[in-house]
Backbone as CSV, one residue per row, in Angstrom:
resi,resn,N_x,N_y,N_z,CA_x,CA_y,CA_z,C_x,C_y,C_z
1,MET,13.502,12.920,-3.366,14.100,13.886,-2.489,14.829,14.965,-3.280
2,ALA,15.395,14.554,-4.419,16.106,15.528,-5.238,15.149,16.570,-5.808
3,LEU,13.945,16.142,-6.180,12.963,17.088,-6.709,12.482,18.053,-5.633
4,VAL,12.331,17.566,-4.418,11.933,18.447,-3.318,13.048,19.433,-3.020
5,ALA,14.292,18.981,-3.066,15.428,19.860,-2.793,15.547,20.957,-3.848
6,GLU,15.156,20.651,-5.083,15.223,21.656,-6.145,14.014,22.580,-6.152
7,GLY,13.025,22.294,-5.315,11.833,23.130,-5.265,10.930,22.921,-6.458
8,ALA,10.734,21.657,-6.870,9.972,21.355,-8.079,8.470,21.564,-7.905
9,GLY,7.967,21.534,-6.697,6.542,21.770,-6.521,5.986,21.136,-5.267
10,ALA,4.781,21.553,-4.919,4.136,21.071,-3.697,3.733,19.605,-3.819
11,LEU,3.431,19.160,-5.022,3.047,17.763,-5.218,4.160,16.821,-4.775
12,TYR,5.398,17.179,-5.063,6.530,16.336,-4.682,6.752,16.350,-3.179
13,VAL,6.472,17.464,-2.531,6.589,17.542,-1.077,5.547,16.640,-0.422
14,VAL,4.312,16.680,-0.918,3.251,15.836,-0.375,3.562,14.365,-0.627
15,THR,4.034,14.042,-1.806,4.370,12.655,-2.139,5.495,12.141,-1.251
16,LEU,6.508,12.958,-1.023,7.610,12.558,-0.147,7.109,12.368,1.282
17,ALA,6.237,13.245,1.747,5.694,13.110,3.100,4.883,11.822,3.247
18,LEU,4.094,11.487,2.242,3.320,10.244,2.282,4.228,9.020,2.245
19,GLN,5.280,9.085,1.438,6.230,7.977,1.363,6.921,7.773,2.709
20,LEU,7.353,8.861,3.334,8.008,8.753,4.636,7.032,8.266,5.708
21,ALA,5.765,8.676,5.609,4.753,8.196,6.548,4.540,6.689,6.380
22,LEU,4.517,6.199,5.149,4.368,4.764,4.900,5.554,3.990,5.461
23,LEU,6.756,4.499,5.239,7.935,3.823,5.768,7.959,3.856,7.289
24,GLY,7.521,4.967,7.874,7.433,5.047,9.333,6.403,4.089,9.894
25,ALA,5.258,3.975,9.213,4.229,3.028,9.649,4.733,1.594,9.538
26,ALA,5.478,1.294,8.490,6.031,-0.054,8.331,7.054,-0.349,9.418
27,LEU,7.837,0.647,9.770,8.810,0.466,10.840,8.109,0.271,12.178
28,ALA,7.056,1.022,12.420,6.298,0.886,13.665,5.527,-0.422,13.704
29,GLY,5.194,-0.973,12.547,4.463,-2.234,12.492,5.241,-3.402,13.049
30,GLY,6.556,-3.255,13.156,7.370,-4.317,13.738,7.202,-4.433,15.234
31,SER,6.865,-3.331,15.903,6.740,-3.372,17.357,5.308,-3.184,17.840
32,LEU,4.510,-2.404,17.122,3.114,-2.191,17.492,2.235,-3.061,16.604
33,ARG,1.416,-3.904,17.197,0.594,-4.842,16.426,-0.774,-4.240,16.119
34,SER,-0.771,-3.288,15.202,-2.006,-2.666,14.740,-2.198,-3.048,13.278
35,ARG,-3.432,-3.379,12.881,-3.676,-3.861,11.526,-3.172,-2.889,10.435
36,PRO,-3.453,-1.579,10.496,-2.939,-0.697,9.445,-1.411,-0.661,9.387
37,LEU,-0.773,-0.735,10.542,0.698,-0.741,10.558,1.242,-2.045,10.000
38,LEU,0.567,-3.153,10.291,1.008,-4.439,9.759,0.802,-4.529,8.252
39,ILE,-0.255,-3.909,7.751,-0.470,-3.873,6.301,0.625,-3.047,5.639
40,ALA,0.982,-1.918,6.238,2.075,-1.096,5.699,3.382,-1.875,5.720
41,ARG,3.625,-2.597,6.805,4.853,-3.401,6.911,4.882,-4.489,5.840
42,TYR,3.756,-5.167,5.644,3.671,-6.207,4.618,3.953,-5.630,3.234
43,TYR,3.348,-4.488,2.926,3.542,-3.864,1.617,5.008,-3.499,1.392
44,VAL,5.627,-2.876,2.380,7.018,-2.439,2.226,7.947,-3.649,2.106
45,LEU,7.744,-4.671,2.930,8.608,-5.851,2.856,8.427,-6.614,1.543
46,THR,7.196,-6.702,1.053,6.950,-7.375,-0.216,7.600,-6.620,-1.366
47,THR,7.460,-5.314,-1.382,8.064,-4.504,-2.430,9.586,-4.571,-2.359
48,ALA,10.130,-4.552,-1.155,11.580,-4.631,-1.006,12.117,-5.994,-1.470
49,SER,11.387,-7.064,-1.178,11.852,-8.379,-1.611,11.797,-8.521,-3.131
50,LEU,10.777,-7.929,-3.748,10.720,-7.942,-5.213,11.882,-7.154,-5.812
51,ALA,12.199,-6.020,-5.214,13.321,-5.213,-5.704,14.642,-5.954,-5.513
52,ALA,14.790,-6.659,-4.388,16.016,-7.427,-4.160,16.139,-8.573,-5.160
53,GLY,15.032,-9.231,-5.459,15.059,-10.304,-6.457,15.387,-9.784,-7.849
54,LEU,14.835,-8.642,-8.206,15.151,-8.040,-9.504,16.616,-7.658,-9.583
55,TRP,17.127,-7.081,-8.504,18.544,-6.700,-8.483,19.423,-7.941,-8.637
56,ASP,19.095,-9.035,-7.951,19.864,-10.264,-8.068,19.793,-10.814,-9.481
57,TRP,18.626,-10.775,-10.090,18.476,-11.278,-11.452,19.267,-10.414,-12.443
58,LEU,19.253,-9.105,-12.261,20.011,-8.229,-13.156,21.513,-8.430,-13.007
59,ARG,21.958,-8.717,-11.784,23.386,-8.937,-11.553,23.849,-10.295,-12.063
60,ALA,23.117,-11.365,-11.723,23.603,-12.714,-11.984,22.863,-13.413,-13.118
61,GLY,21.694,-12.945,-13.483,20.931,-13.609,-14.534,20.242,-14.863,-14.024
62,THR,19.666,-15.582,-14.937,18.965,-16.817,-14.607,19.885,-17.993,-14.889
63,PRO,19.953,-18.966,-13.973,20.794,-20.133,-14.253,20.304,-20.874,-15.499
64,ALA,21.235,-21.480,-16.217,20.925,-22.110,-17.498,20.105,-23.382,-17.357
65,GLY,20.193,-24.068,-16.268,19.481,-25.334,-16.134,19.325,-25.731,-14.691
66,TRP,18.964,-26.988,-14.485,18.776,-27.474,-13.123,19.357,-28.873,-13.037
67,ASP,19.667,-29.289,-11.830,20.192,-30.635,-11.579,19.072,-31.464,-10.987
68,ALA,19.013,-32.710,-11.407,18.020,-33.620,-10.846,18.341,-33.893,-9.382
69,ALA,17.310,-34.049,-8.584,17.477,-34.340,-7.171,18.056,-35.745,-6.989
70,GLU,18.714,-35.977,-5.872,19.266,-37.297,-5.573,18.132,-38.323,-5.487
71,GLY,18.327,-39.492,-6.027,17.361,-40.569,-5.906,16.255,-40.529,-6.956
72,THR,16.359,-39.672,-7.950,15.343,-39.649,-9.008,15.917,-40.350,-10.225
73,ARG,15.048,-40.721,-11.131,15.502,-41.430,-12.339,16.191,-40.529,-13.279
């Protein structure tokens, strides 16, 4: 959005429009059960969950170990 605001070029305007269209289709996929909208919703939710997992890993890191489950040797 910052590049579009600075007037960097038509390519950025088209890219932003496509990105907003994808997000709109994903939002519509929650209420309208159309295959293309559901695919857009799946893509956006999968990408968002990966980004959330990366953010959590960058903030907290990976735990050093694991505890054995109850009742195991």
